[in-house]
C-alpha positions as a Python dict, from the first residue, in 0.01 Angstrom:
ca = {
    (1, 'M'): (0, 0, 0),
    (2, 'E'): (-354, -143, -38),
    (3, 'L'): (-634, 45, 1),
    (4, 'P'): (-959, 9, 45),
    (5, 'T'): (-1250, -140, -250),
    (6, 'N'): (-1430, 199, -116),
    (7, 'Q'): (-1100, 419, -92),
    (8, 'S'): (-988, 279, -381),
    (9, 'A'): (-1243, 409, -608),
    (10, 'T'): (-1266, 731, -383),
    (11, 'V'): (-953, 763, -569),
    (12, 'R'): (-978, 624, -867),
    (13, 'A'): (-1298, 996, -946),
    (14, 'A'): (-996, 1192, -765),
    (15, 'N'): (-784, 1156, -1045),
    (16, 'D'): (-1034, 1093, -1292),
    (17, 'R'): (-1111, 1442, -1195),
    (18, 'E'): (-787, 1515, -1280),
    (19, 'R'): (-712, 1426, -1526),
    (20, 'E'): (-984, 1575, -1692),
    (21, 'L'): (-908, 1905, -1530),
    (22, 'L'): (-581, 1884, -1641),
    (23, 'V'): (-711, 1810, -2029),
    (24, 'R'): (-857, 2166, -2010),
    (25, 'I'): (-579, 2389, -1840),
    (26, 'S'): (-392, 2214, -2162),
    (27, 'H'): (-692, 2359, -2412),
    (28, 'G'): (-552, 2720, -2190),
    (29, 'D'): (-889, 2720, -1944),
    (30, 'R'): (-847, 2954, -1638),
    (31, 'D'): (-1167, 2793, -1447),
    (32, 'A'): (-1015, 2406, -1419),
    (33, 'F'): (-668, 2558, -1321),
    (34, 'R'): (-823, 2812, -990),
    (35, 'E'): (-1028, 2476, -959),
    (36, 'L'): (-720, 2269, -964),
    (37, 'Y'): (-470, 2542, -788),
    (38, 'L'): (-694, 2602, -505),
    (39, 'H'): (-730, 2158, -452),
    (40, 'Y'): (-406, 2132, -472),
    (41, 'H'): (-254, 2451, -240),
    (42, 'R'): (-334, 2338, 86),
    (43, 'R'): (-161, 2008, -2),
    (44, 'L'): (157, 2151, -158),
    (45, 'A'): (188, 2402, 124),
    (46, 'R'): (178, 2136, 425),
    (47, 'F'): (426, 1915, 247),
    (48, 'L'): (679, 2198, 143),
    (49, 'M'): (623, 2374, 497),
    (50, 'R'): (772, 2046, 696),
    (51, 'V'): (1032, 2010, 410),
    (52, 'T'): (1137, 2458, 429),
    (53, 'H'): (1033, 2550, 779),
    (54, 'R'): (909, 2953, 577),
    (55, 'Y'): (595, 3016, 470),
    (56, 'E'): (785, 3277, 202),
    (57, 'D'): (989, 2970, 28),
    (58, 'A'): (709, 2728, 39),
    (59, 'E'): (462, 2978, -146),
    (60, 'E'): (743, 3029, -408),
    (61, 'I'): (780, 2692, -461),
    (62, 'I'): (404, 2580, -486),
    (63, 'N'): (313, 2900, -767),
    (64, 'D'): (649, 2745, -906),
    (65, 'T'): (547, 2424, -890),
    (66, 'L'): (94, 2474, -1053),
    (67, 'W'): (256, 2742, -1270),
    (68, 'I'): (426, 2464, -1438),
    (69, 'V'): (144, 2224, -1432),
    (70, 'W'): (-47, 2531, -1636),
    (71, 'Q'): (259, 2515, -1890),
    (72, 'R'): (270, 2164, -1948),
    (73, 'A'): (-65, 1993, -1887),
    (74, 'A'): (-54, 1898, -2224),
    (75, 'E'): (246, 1689, -2236),
    (76, 'F'): (62, 1488, -1864),
    (77, 'R'): (60, 1124, -2022),
    (78, 'G'): (-182, 997, -1711),
    (79, 'A'): (141, 691, -1619),
    (80, 'S'): (93, 758, -1258),
    (81, 'Q'): (-171, 944, -1074),
    (82, 'V'): (-196, 1342, -1157),
    (83, 'S'): (-156, 1385, -793),
    (84, 'T'): (189, 1195, -781),
    (85, 'W'): (275, 1408, -1064),
    (86, 'I'): (251, 1731, -933),
    (87, 'M'): (409, 1601, -627),
    (88, 'G'): (712, 1450, -845),
    (89, 'I'): (730, 1854, -963),
    (90, 'A'): (704, 2025, -640),
    (91, 'Y'): (981, 1799, -471),
    (92, 'R'): (1246, 1862, -753),
    (93, 'R'): (1148, 2249, -729),
    (94, 'A'): (1220, 2185, -298),
    (95, 'L'): (1585, 2060, -358),
    (96, 'N'): (1644, 2324, -656),
    (97, 'L'): (1583, 2613, -318),
    (98, 'I'): (1717, 2391, -110),
    (99, 'R'): (2002, 2300, -281),
    (100, 'R'): (2051, 2749, -333),
    (101, 'A'): (1999, 2848, 67),
    (102, 'A'): (2319, 2969, 211),
    (103, 'T'): (2346, 2698, 438),
    (104, 'H'): (2171, 2330, 461),
    (105, 'E'): (2097, 2406, 835),
    (106, 'R'): (1864, 2665, 729),
    (107, 'V'): (1635, 2457, 556),
    (108, 'M'): (1687, 2232, 850),
    (109, 'A'): (1651, 2489, 1177),
    (110, 'L'): (1397, 2390, 1387),
    (111, 'E'): (1187, 2702, 1436),
    (112, 'A'): (1139, 2827, 1781),
    (113, 'I'): (891, 2798, 1996),
    (114, 'E'): (747, 3134, 2175),
    (115, 'G'): (673, 3114, 2483),
    (116, 'E'): (541, 2801, 2685),
    (117, 'A'): (267, 2581, 2722),
    (118, 'T'): (59, 2675, 3095),
    (119, 'V'): (-148, 2345, 3041),
    (120, 'S'): (71, 2049, 3144),
    (121, 'D'): (-58, 1799, 2845),
    (122, 'T'): (-24, 2050, 2649),
    (123, 'G'): (322, 2145, 2732),
    (124, 'Q'): (406, 1746, 2707),
    (125, 'A'): (262, 1770, 2359),
    (126, 'L'): (413, 2064, 2261),
    (127, 'E'): (770, 1860, 2404),
    (128, 'Q'): (677, 1558, 2198),
    (129, 'R'): (596, 1746, 1884),
    (130, 'Q'): (937, 1953, 1882),
    (131, 'L'): (1130, 1626, 2004),
    (132, 'L'): (995, 1479, 1694),
    (133, 'D'): (1075, 1778, 1468),
    (134, 'Y'): (1440, 1778, 1561),
    (135, 'A'): (1458, 1405, 1520),
    (136, 'L'): (1302, 1450, 1171),
    (137, 'A'): (1512, 1757, 1121),
    (138, 'Q'): (1865, 1535, 1219),
    (139, 'L'): (1790, 1286, 970),
    (140, 'P'): (1992, 1313, 608),
    (141, 'L'): (1709, 1492, 385),
    (142, 'E'): (1677, 1241, 146),
    (143, 'Q'): (1506, 996, 402),
    (144, 'R'): (1317, 1305, 594),
    (145, 'L'): (1170, 1291, 287),
    (146, 'V'): (1061, 970, 212),
    (147, 'L'): (905, 992, 576),
    (148, 'E'): (782, 1295, 498),
    (149, 'F'): (595, 1112, 180),
    (150, 'T'): (495, 786, 304),
    (151, 'Y'): (347, 887, 650),
    (152, 'Y'): (268, 1281, 623),
    (153, 'L'): (80, 1247, 282),
    (154, 'D'): (-65, 918, 245),
    (155, 'H'): (206, 780, -87),
    (156, 'S'): (244, 445, -148),
    (157, 'C'): (647, 304, -121),
    (158, 'E'): (579, 299, -524),
    (159, 'E'): (436, 692, -539),
    (160, 'V'): (697, 782, -366),
    (161, 'A'): (961, 582, -587),
    (162, 'E'): (796, 779, -964),
    (163, 'I'): (827, 1127, -718),
    (164, 'M'): (1184, 1044, -606),
    (165, 'E'): (1276, 944, -966),
    (166, 'C'): (1439, 651, -804),
    (167, 'P'): (1369, 245, -743),
    (168, 'V'): (1144, 134, -512),
    (169, 'N'): (1381, -83, -331),
    (170, 'T'): (1596, 302, -276),
    (171, 'I'): (1293, 398, -133),
    (172, 'K'): (1274, 143, 127),
    (173, 'T'): (1669, 111, 197),
    (174, 'R'): (1601, 504, 313),
    (175, 'M'): (1281, 434, 499),
    (176, 'F'): (1433, 155, 674),
    (177, 'N'): (1772, 377, 728),
    (178, 'A'): (1486, 668, 837),
    (179, 'R'): (1363, 489, 1106),
    (180, 'R'): (1646, 340, 1239),
    (181, 'K'): (1789, 693, 1316),
    (182, 'L'): (1500, 871, 1434),
    (183, 'R'): (1426, 553, 1718),
    (184, 'A'): (1796, 632, 1788),
    (185, 'I'): (1754, 1051, 1835),
    (186, 'L'): (1432, 1006, 2002),
    (187, 'E'): (1590, 693, 2265),
    (188, 'E'): (1917, 891, 2368),
    (189, 'N'): (1651, 1171, 2460),
    (190, 'P'): (1488, 1197, 2849),
    (191, 'T'): (1174, 1308, 2694),
    (192, 'H'): (1155, 1049, 2465),
    (193, 'R'): (863, 836, 2620),
    (194, 'G'): (544, 886, 2448),
    (195, 'V'): (651, 936, 2121),
    (196, 'N'): (598, 664, 1809),
    (197, 'S'): (931, 630, 1605),
}
């Protein structure tokens, strides 16, 4: 995914700042760690809530991830962006938690929506959102995570490959299969109109 020049300069500047923070963290600088923690907490929470559907699990993974960052900041060699390194740690922690879960269904289950929307547009939007969440939950975990990383977190295929520790072609294949399955699931449902697949 090629970024416009001004956006790519912004991404480079942000990454340079994060590398600076990691150097300071590697020397035990708590203020630098606090800044990095605050910067990543919301981003990690958004991703992890979509994966685990449980606030407690997401918080546990965030804390584990950032504790590892605190302990291993000196090991970061700069071969990737800082965000790719941190998301890779979170991804592996999330997989560990999912493997420890009593059942795969608990992780994949949709949260029950309490109450009905009273406004028809709101109701339709809610229904479409529920359908999309349901369809995503039907995908194999690895395919679903590829979609989460690319569409919700704006990572390139190359970054996702690095995070998931597999070849770029594997990521592209997972994305192709995920989109095909997602489209089929949405088309099976009569209320799929208006949901982008």
